[in-house]
N, CA and C atoms as a LAMMPS dump frame, in Angstrom:
ITEM: TIMESTEP
0
ITEM: NUMBER OF ATOMS
471
ITEM: BOX BOUNDS ff ff ff
-5.0000000000000000e+02 5.0000000000000000e+02
-5.0000000000000000e+02 5.0000000000000000e+02
-5.0000000000000000e+02 5.0000000000000000e+02
ITEM: ATOMS id mol type element x y z
1 1 1 N -74.458 0.728 -395.313
2 1 2 C -74.211 0.055 -396.202
3 1 3 C -72.942 -0.171 -396.996
4 2 1 N -72.219 -0.75 -396.526
5 2 2 C -70.638 -0.334 -396.86
6 2 3 C -70.81 -1.242 -398.323
7 3 1 N -71.606 -1.774 -399.429
8 3 2 C -70.844 -2.656 -399.88
9 3 3 C -71.375 -2.112 -401.5
10 4 1 N -72.286 -0.526 -401.559
11 4 2 C -72.341 -0.199 -402.992
12 4 3 C -71.03 0.412 -402.693
13 5 1 N -70.749 1.235 -401.764
14 5 2 C -70.08 1.98 -401.734
15 5 3 C -68.18 0.87 -401.893
16 6 1 N -67.627 0.004 -401.152
17 6 2 C -66.931 -0.67 -401.943
18 6 3 C -66.774 -1.345 -403.442
19 7 1 N -68.473 -1.585 -403.805
20 7 2 C -68.053 -1.629 -405.195
21 7 3 C -68.699 -0.205 -406.475
22 8 1 N -68.666 1.151 -405.691
23 8 2 C -68.888 2.138 -406.464
24 8 3 C -66.5 2.408 -406.571
25 9 1 N -66.124 2.288 -405.67
26 9 2 C -64.535 2.29 -405.239
27 9 3 C -63.84 1.096 -406.364
28 10 1 N -64.6 0.135 -406.363
29 10 2 C -63.473 -0.326 -407.213
30 10 3 C -64.1 -0.232 -408.763
31 11 1 N -65.124 -0.284 -408.926
32 11 2 C -65.887 0.584 -410.218
33 11 3 C -64.967 1.576 -410.526
34 12 1 N -64.82 2.538 -409.868
35 12 2 C -63.709 4.267 -410.41
36 12 3 C -62.53 3.428 -409.825
37 13 1 N -62.004 2.444 -409.247
38 13 2 C -60.933 1.749 -410.01
39 13 3 C -60.537 1.201 -411.512
40 14 1 N -61.173 0.259 -411.878
41 14 2 C -61.482 -0.215 -412.974
42 14 3 C -61.386 0.651 -413.742
43 15 1 N -62.523 1.719 -413.582
44 15 2 C -62.782 2.896 -414.738
45 15 3 C -61.072 3.983 -415.333
46 16 1 N -60.74 4.181 -414.347
47 16 2 C -59.798 5.112 -414.076
48 16 3 C -58.517 4.469 -414.652
49 17 1 N -58.372 2.725 -414.422
50 17 2 C -57.457 2.359 -415.266
51 17 3 C -58.024 1.893 -416.237
52 18 1 N -58.867 1.677 -416.907
53 18 2 C -59.38 1.676 -418.405
54 18 3 C -59.256 3.133 -419.393
55 19 1 N -59.5 4.214 -418.331
56 19 2 C -58.975 6.037 -418.981
57 19 3 C -57.465 5.692 -419.358
58 20 1 N -56.527 4.547 -418.283
59 20 2 C -55.241 5.838 -418.216
60 20 3 C -54.802 4.388 -419.192
61 21 1 N -55.075 3.373 -419.68
62 21 2 C -54.469 2.638 -420.828
63 21 3 C -53.282 3.391 -421.073
64 22 1 N -52.469 2.585 -421.612
65 22 2 C -50.961 3.745 -422.735
66 22 3 C -51.641 3.132 -423.64
67 23 1 N -52.134 2.304 -424.472
68 23 2 C -52.665 1.791 -425.6
69 23 3 C -53.801 2.801 -426.434
70 24 1 N -54.183 2.792 -425.252
71 24 2 C -55.563 3.523 -425.786
72 24 3 C -55.814 4.978 -426.146
73 25 1 N -54.753 5.439 -425.28
74 25 2 C -54.262 6.507 -424.691
75 25 3 C -53.436 7.049 -426.126
76 26 1 N -52.8 6.197 -426.557
77 26 2 C -51.663 6.357 -427.598
78 26 3 C -52.62 6.082 -428.627
79 27 1 N -53.701 5.267 -428.879
80 27 2 C -54.366 5.251 -430.24
81 27 3 C -55.088 6.585 -430.425
82 28 1 N -55.906 6.782 -429.393
83 28 2 C -56.566 8.257 -429.041
84 28 3 C -56.104 9.434 -429.883
85 29 1 N -55.343 9.563 -429.638
86 29 2 C -53.909 10.492 -430.166
87 29 3 C -53.507 10.82 -431.303
88 30 1 N -53.919 9.075 -431.891
89 30 2 C -53.192 9.146 -433.356
90 30 3 C -54.38 8.645 -433.779
91 31 1 N -55.608 9.035 -433.146
92 31 2 C -57.265 8.646 -434.279
93 31 3 C -56.699 9.397 -435.562
94 32 1 N -56.198 10.862 -435.524
95 32 2 C -56.498 11.64 -436.874
96 32 3 C -56.124 11.082 -437.974
97 33 1 N -55.065 9.796 -438.002
98 33 2 C -54.397 9.639 -439.22
99 33 3 C -54.925 7.967 -439.21
100 34 1 N -54.805 6.722 -440.098
101 34 2 C -54.482 6.104 -440.918
102 34 3 C -54.94 4.891 -439.182
103 35 1 N -55.444 4.101 -438.849
104 35 2 C -55.235 3.1 -437.556
105 35 3 C -55.514 2.244 -438.679
106 36 1 N -55.396 0.856 -438.245
107 36 2 C -55.388 -0.806 -438.797
108 36 3 C -55.988 -1.281 -438.525
109 37 1 N -57.487 -2.563 -439.03
110 37 2 C -58.143 -2.967 -438.362
111 37 3 C -58.377 -3.158 -437.211
112 38 1 N -57.058 -3.789 -437.115
113 38 2 C -56.493 -4.143 -435.104
114 38 3 C -57.328 -2.962 -434.174
115 39 1 N -55.875 -2.288 -434.625
116 39 2 C -56.342 -0.743 -433.644
117 39 3 C -56.819 0.007 -433.646
118 40 1 N -58.223 -0.122 -434.515
119 40 2 C -59.87 0.097 -434.63
120 40 3 C -60.87 -0.356 -433.858
121 41 1 N -60.869 -1.836 -433.8
122 41 2 C -61.112 -2.845 -433.611
123 41 3 C -61.048 -2.564 -432.409
124 42 1 N -59.721 -2.359 -431.437
125 42 2 C -59.028 -2.356 -430.047
126 42 3 C -59.755 -0.74 -429.875
127 43 1 N -59.445 -0.317 -429.623
128 43 2 C -60.797 1.364 -429.565
129 43 3 C -61.545 1.75 -429.409
130 44 1 N -62.498 0.537 -430.615
131 44 2 C -63.94 0.524 -430.804
132 44 3 C -64.174 0.027 -429.123
133 45 1 N -63.628 -1.243 -428.972
134 45 2 C -64.038 -2.035 -427.829
135 45 3 C -63.618 -1.297 -425.957
136 46 1 N -62.733 -0.649 -426.443
137 46 2 C -61.572 -0.364 -425.292
138 46 3 C -63.095 1.197 -424.934
139 47 1 N -63.096 1.812 -425.703
140 47 2 C -64.31 2.81 -425.563
141 47 3 C -65.96 2.36 -425.317
142 48 1 N -65.971 0.749 -425.754
143 48 2 C -67 0.311 -425.148
144 48 3 C -66.969 0.098 -423.966
145 49 1 N -66.268 0 -423.441
146 49 2 C -65.97 -0.968 -422.546
147 49 3 C -65.727 0.338 -421.363
148 50 1 N -65.463 1.676 -421.626
149 50 2 C -65.261 2.852 -420.464
150 50 3 C -66.566 3.06 -420.004
151 51 1 N -67.69 3.243 -421.109
152 51 2 C -68.991 3.805 -421.033
153 51 3 C -69.998 2.618 -420.289
154 52 1 N -69.494 1.178 -420.622
155 52 2 C -70.428 0.559 -419.267
156 52 3 C -69.815 0.657 -417.971
157 53 1 N -68.244 0.363 -417.929
158 53 2 C -68.112 0.862 -417.009
159 53 3 C -68.024 1.861 -416.17
160 54 1 N -68.068 3.117 -416.774
161 54 2 C -68.892 4.51 -416.124
162 54 3 C -70.435 4.57 -415.99
163 55 1 N -71.25 3.634 -416.892
164 55 2 C -72.813 3.278 -416.285
165 55 3 C -73.27 2.566 -415.2
166 56 1 N -72.13 1.65 -414.767
167 56 2 C -72.145 0.544 -413.902
168 56 3 C -71.853 1.64 -412.588
169 57 1 N -71.198 2.232 -412.673
170 57 2 C -70.551 3.08 -411.392
171 57 3 C -71.522 3.997 -411.678
172 58 1 N -72.329 4.999 -412.215
173 58 2 C -73.447 5.848 -412.106
174 58 3 C -74.489 4.796 -411.052
175 59 1 N -75.064 3.283 -411.787
176 59 2 C -75.681 2.885 -410.955
177 59 3 C -75.731 2.506 -408.89
178 60 1 N -74.336 2.826 -409.39
179 60 2 C -73.97 2.071 -408.148
180 60 3 C -74.218 3.093 -407.039
181 61 1 N -73.129 4.406 -407.626
182 61 2 C -73.033 5.812 -406.966
183 61 3 C -75.11 6.468 -407.185
184 62 1 N -75.554 5.978 -407.377
185 62 2 C -77.188 6.089 -407.321
186 62 3 C -77.329 5.166 -406.347
187 63 1 N -77.922 4.382 -406.396
188 63 2 C -78.355 2.891 -405.279
189 63 3 C -77.98 3.573 -403.954
190 64 1 N -76.74 3.879 -403.951
191 64 2 C -76.031 4.319 -402.68
192 64 3 C -76.448 5.843 -402.064
193 65 1 N -76.46 6.308 -402.98
194 65 2 C -77.15 8.036 -402.705
195 65 3 C -78.978 7.334 -402.416
196 66 1 N -79.605 6.143 -402.495
197 66 2 C -80.523 5.989 -402.034
198 66 3 C -80.444 5.133 -400.295
199 67 1 N -79.429 4.48 -400.914
200 67 2 C -79.653 3.686 -399.412
201 67 3 C -79.167 4.977 -398.218
202 68 1 N -78.533 5.613 -398.029
203 68 2 C -78.429 6.786 -397.267
204 68 3 C -78.77 7.232 -396.907
205 69 1 N -80.16 7.624 -397.709
206 69 2 C -81.451 8.405 -397.669
207 69 3 C -80.879 9.915 -398.23
208 70 1 N -80.302 9.716 -399.238
209 70 2 C -79.864 11.01 -399.469
210 70 3 C -81.254 11.885 -400.695
211 71 1 N -81.111 13.149 -400.237
212 71 2 C -82.224 13.599 -401.273
213 71 3 C -81.506 14.027 -402.594
214 72 1 N -82.831 13.359 -403.343
215 72 2 C -82.765 13.823 -404.82
216 72 3 C -82.578 14.662 -405.511
217 73 1 N -82.479 16.018 -406.148
218 73 2 C -83.18 17.244 -406.27
219 73 3 C -83.04 16.917 -408.509
220 74 1 N -83.781 18.157 -408.68
221 74 2 C -84.421 18.119 -410.287
222 74 3 C -84.045 17.986 -411.168
223 75 1 N -82.26 18.27 -410.696
224 75 2 C -81.037 18.027 -411.723
225 75 3 C -80.203 16.107 -411.69
226 76 1 N -81.508 15.736 -410.349
227 76 2 C -80.302 14.165 -410.628
228 76 3 C -81.597 14.098 -410.8
229 77 1 N -82.961 14.217 -410.952
230 77 2 C -84.356 13.339 -411.703
231 77 3 C -84.35 13.369 -412.71
232 78 1 N -84.032 14.722 -413.542
233 78 2 C -83.172 14.575 -414.811
234 78 3 C -82.54 14.353 -415.662
235 79 1 N -81.015 13.762 -414.907
236 79 2 C -80.644 13.214 -415.487
237 79 3 C -80.788 11.459 -415.82
238 80 1 N -82.087 10.707 -414.811
239 80 2 C -82.591 9.389 -414.703
240 80 3 C -83.818 9.959 -415.717
241 81 1 N -83.706 10.59 -415.725
242 81 2 C -85.201 11.095 -416.84
243 81 3 C -84.322 10.778 -419.097
244 82 1 N -83.487 11.271 -418.938
245 82 2 C -82.789 11.093 -419.973
246 82 3 C -82.589 9.369 -420.076
247 83 1 N -81.92 9.344 -419.279
248 83 2 C -81.463 7.916 -419.087
249 83 3 C -82.191 6.584 -419.964
250 84 1 N -84.066 7.114 -418.997
251 84 2 C -84.743 5.622 -419.635
252 84 3 C -85.635 6.442 -420.953
253 85 1 N -85.943 7.774 -421.193
254 85 2 C -86.088 8.64 -422.554
255 85 3 C -86.696 7.487 -423.354
256 86 1 N -85.665 7.021 -423.937
257 86 2 C -85.367 5.842 -425.35
258 86 3 C -86.681 4.726 -424.576
259 87 1 N -86.196 3.714 -423.833
260 87 2 C -87.12 3.249 -423.786
261 87 3 C -88.889 3.071 -423.02
262 88 1 N -88.878 4.151 -422.637
263 88 2 C -89.459 4.42 -421.98
264 88 3 C -90.536 6.622 -422.451
265 89 1 N -90.765 6.707 -423.841
266 89 2 C -91.566 7.376 -424.327
267 89 3 C -92.252 8.493 -423.582
268 90 1 N -92.967 8.354 -422.829
269 90 2 C -93.438 9.475 -421.776
270 90 3 C -92.822 10.103 -421.22
271 91 1 N -91.554 10.27 -420.567
272 91 2 C -91.131 10.461 -419.329
273 91 3 C -89.813 11.189 -420.573
274 92 1 N -90.915 11.785 -421.765
275 92 2 C -89.699 12.852 -422.956
276 92 3 C -90.139 13.881 -422.165
277 93 1 N -90.981 14.517 -422.463
278 93 2 C -91.067 15.677 -421.175
279 93 3 C -90.987 15.866 -420.212
280 94 1 N -89.981 17.479 -419.735
281 94 2 C -89.248 17.266 -418.139
282 94 3 C -90.059 17.243 -417.531
283 95 1 N -89.944 16.623 -416.075
284 95 2 C -90.356 16.093 -415.251
285 95 3 C -90.304 17.131 -413.736
286 96 1 N -90.987 17.52 -412.916
287 96 2 C -91.374 18.768 -412.103
288 96 3 C -92.65 18.525 -411.462
289 97 1 N -92.987 19.09 -410.305
290 97 2 C -93.61 18.5 -409.135
291 97 3 C -95.442 18.59 -410.641
292 98 1 N -95.6 19.213 -411.317
293 98 2 C -96.868 19.27 -411.775
294 98 3 C -97.557 18.222 -412.609
295 99 1 N -96.223 17.223 -413.216
296 99 2 C -95.828 15.465 -413.287
297 99 3 C -96.68 14.491 -412.739
298 100 1 N -96.292 15.14 -411.12
299 100 2 C -96.497 13.926 -409.632
300 100 3 C -95.376 13.759 -409.455
301 101 1 N -95.749 13.513 -408.399
302 101 2 C -94.912 13.011 -407.28
303 101 3 C -94.466 11.485 -407.311
304 102 1 N -95.038 10.843 -407.546
305 102 2 C -94.78 9.317 -408.009
306 102 3 C -94.265 8.904 -409.497
307 103 1 N -94.926 9.935 -410.336
308 103 2 C -94.412 9.556 -411.648
309 103 3 C -93.197 9.891 -412.009
310 104 1 N -92.395 10.594 -410.656
311 104 2 C -90.662 11.396 -410.737
312 104 3 C -90.366 10.206 -409.416
313 105 1 N -91.192 9.317 -408.927
314 105 2 C -89.725 8.01 -407.807
315 105 3 C -90.134 7.389 -409.409
316 106 1 N -90.989 7.309 -410.471
317 106 2 C -90.642 5.908 -411.02
318 106 3 C -89.751 6.235 -411.621
319 107 1 N -89.174 7.224 -412.345
320 107 2 C -88.143 7.334 -413.303
321 107 3 C -86.847 7.371 -412.68
322 108 1 N -87.151 7.56 -411.355
323 108 2 C -85.766 7.094 -411.007
324 108 3 C -85.391 5.555 -410.513
325 109 1 N -86.663 4.706 -410.026
326 109 2 C -86.554 3.399 -409.887
327 109 3 C -86.354 2.983 -411.569
328 110 1 N -87.247 3.163 -412.332
329 110 2 C -86.709 3.215 -413.405
330 110 3 C -85.268 3.032 -414.076
331 111 1 N -84.663 3.737 -413.731
332 111 2 C -83.186 4.19 -413.402
333 111 3 C -82.178 3.442 -413.309
334 112 1 N -82.589 3.029 -412.53
335 112 2 C -81.623 1.316 -411.945
336 112 3 C -82.661 -0.044 -413.076
337 113 1 N -81.798 -0.557 -412.347
338 113 2 C -81.415 -1.939 -413.322
339 113 3 C -82.322 -2.678 -412.281
340 114 1 N -82.775 -3.51 -412.445
341 114 2 C -83.949 -5.398 -411.672
342 114 3 C -82.434 -6.068 -410.805
343 115 1 N -81.05 -5.418 -411.012
344 115 2 C -80.498 -5.838 -409.646
345 115 3 C -81.004 -5.311 -408.491
346 116 1 N -80.895 -4.276 -408.73
347 116 2 C -81.425 -2.849 -407.614
348 116 3 C -82.843 -3.916 -406.781
349 117 1 N -83.491 -4.192 -407.511
350 117 2 C -85.116 -4.006 -407.245
351 117 3 C -84.935 -4.201 -405.186
352 118 1 N -84.078 -5.037 -404.943
353 118 2 C -83.972 -5.482 -403.518
354 118 3 C -84.318 -4.592 -402.558
355 119 1 N -83.206 -3.927 -403.103
356 119 2 C -82.443 -3.279 -402.538
357 119 3 C -84.055 -1.851 -402.201
358 120 1 N -84.465 -1.162 -403.521
359 120 2 C -85.169 -0.07 -403.978
360 120 3 C -86.656 -0.523 -402.698
361 121 1 N -86.683 -2.54 -402.396
362 121 2 C -87.641 -2.759 -401.635
363 121 3 C -87.63 -1.943 -400.007
364 122 1 N -86.676 -2.463 -399.895
365 122 2 C -85.775 -1.535 -398.447
366 122 3 C -85.981 -0.364 -397.931
367 123 1 N -86.075 0.409 -399.214
368 123 2 C -85.213 1.979 -398.673
369 123 3 C -86.228 3.079 -399.505
370 124 1 N -86.355 3.913 -398.825
371 124 2 C -87.092 4.801 -399.416
372 124 3 C -86.25 6.209 -400.736
373 125 1 N -87.337 6.227 -401.627
374 125 2 C -86.84 7.308 -402.31
375 125 3 C -87.019 9.027 -401.787
376 126 1 N -85.84 9.575 -401.402
377 126 2 C -86.051 11.219 -401.177
378 126 3 C -85.81 12.442 -401.927
379 127 1 N -87.169 13.049 -402.013
380 127 2 C -87.058 13.852 -403.662
381 127 3 C -87.04 15.556 -403.02
382 128 1 N -86.627 16.416 -403.652
383 128 2 C -86.881 17.799 -403.024
384 128 3 C -86.77 18.668 -403.586
385 129 1 N -88.541 19.425 -404.621
386 129 2 C -88.204 19.68 -405.667
387 129 3 C -88.481 21.512 -405.861
388 130 1 N -87.823 21.68 -404.604
389 130 2 C -87.185 22.814 -404.48
390 130 3 C -88.062 23.649 -403.545
391 131 1 N -88.684 23.375 -402.985
392 131 2 C -89.656 23.973 -402.396
393 131 3 C -89.733 24.021 -400.653
394 132 1 N -90.201 23.489 -399.74
395 132 2 C -89.136 23.287 -397.953
396 132 3 C -89.961 22.728 -398.032
397 133 1 N -89.622 21.592 -398.895
398 133 2 C -90.929 20.204 -398.054
399 133 3 C -90.171 18.419 -398.914
400 134 1 N -89.679 18.158 -398.358
401 134 2 C -88.274 16.799 -398.675
402 134 3 C -89.879 15.906 -398.297
403 135 1 N -89.981 15.325 -399.686
404 135 2 C -90.781 14.264 -399.591
405 135 3 C -90.592 13.097 -399.8
406 136 1 N -91.214 11.502 -399.574
407 136 2 C -90.579 10.356 -399.068
408 136 3 C -91.314 9.563 -399.879
409 137 1 N -90.765 8.868 -400.631
410 137 2 C -92.185 7.829 -401.753
411 137 3 C -91.325 6.306 -401.549
412 138 1 N -92.342 5.521 -400.658
413 138 2 C -91.551 4.619 -400.39
414 138 3 C -91.803 3.441 -401.635
415 139 1 N -91.283 1.836 -401.755
416 139 2 C -92.289 0.929 -403.117
417 139 3 C -93.591 0.793 -402.853
418 140 1 N -94.025 1.114 -402.234
419 140 2 C -95.204 1.009 -402.471
420 140 3 C -95.851 2.229 -402.668
421 141 1 N -95.251 3.447 -402.832
422 141 2 C -96.028 4.967 -403.049
423 141 3 C -96.744 5.555 -401.92
424 142 1 N -96.45 5.23 -401.212
425 142 2 C -96.734 5.401 -400.091
426 142 3 C -95.737 7.097 -399.654
427 143 1 N -96.562 8.196 -399.864
428 143 2 C -96.644 9.645 -399.762
429 143 3 C -95.844 9.839 -398.056
430 144 1 N -95.07 10.565 -398.03
431 144 2 C -94.941 10.899 -396.689
432 144 3 C -93.712 12.367 -397.167
433 145 1 N -94.372 13.771 -396.513
434 145 2 C -93.848 14.949 -396.658
435 145 3 C -92.804 14.699 -395.344
436 146 1 N -91.785 16.07 -395.272
437 146 2 C -90.537 16.972 -394.006
438 146 3 C -90.251 17.871 -394.453
439 147 1 N -90.741 18.505 -393.593
440 147 2 C -89.809 19.798 -393.512
441 147 3 C -88.543 19.891 -393.503
442 148 1 N -87.49 20.611 -394.936
443 148 2 C -86.436 20.026 -394.688
444 148 3 C -85.599 19.99 -393.416
445 149 1 N -85.871 20.84 -392.526
446 149 2 C -85.551 21.291 -391.026
447 149 3 C -85.99 20.085 -390.545
448 150 1 N -86.775 19.136 -390.599
449 150 2 C -86.692 18.325 -389.521
450 150 3 C -86.425 17.063 -390.879
451 151 1 N -85.959 17.168 -391.594
452 151 2 C -85.401 16.025 -392.338
453 151 3 C -83.494 16.096 -392.344
454 152 1 N -82.766 17.146 -391.956
455 152 2 C -81.588 17.266 -391.575
456 152 3 C -81.395 16.961 -389.65
457 153 1 N -82.576 16.82 -389.494
458 153 2 C -82.231 16.235 -388.151
459 153 3 C -82.217 14.321 -388.036
460 154 1 N -83.141 13.778 -388.897
461 154 2 C -83.293 12.677 -388.921
462 154 3 C -82.022 11.777 -389.346
463 155 1 N -81.937 12.878 -390.621
464 155 2 C -80.577 12.403 -390.627
465 155 3 C -79.785 12.297 -390.307
466 156 1 N -78.875 12.85 -389.426
467 156 2 C -78.318 12.909 -388.104
468 156 3 C -78.285 11.732 -386.764
469 157 1 N -79.987 11.568 -386.918
470 157 2 C -79.775 9.94 -385.954
471 157 3 C -79.506 9.21 -386.388
């Protein structure tokens, strides 16, 4: 699916344009001095815009990884957990194999917005806990286990 690749490229371009905005860069450089109210408001709005673009880009890249069948590592899962921790307090502790495979897949699903729900129904999530097995969980929480060697062969097909 090139839809998410195109969307990620567009968002990355918008993000780079926002980061390279001359007025923003000048105001950021001079921000140690006194800024007028209009300049301070512009700087605040622009920083919020950059944050929104970065978040949308991260979500798009994460969904693209799910569609492509890439494997999520513990570091990726921890990033998802950090994003949803405020909304879901049960994700306050570290996530790993002892906490459950489905709990881990739910953390990845909850880190995506409802906009991606339809695609989550179609594509399973693959997780590597650092063992010799890759775990694949579909939306109905059906779990499949594949040896890493077989998983590499499946991706090549």
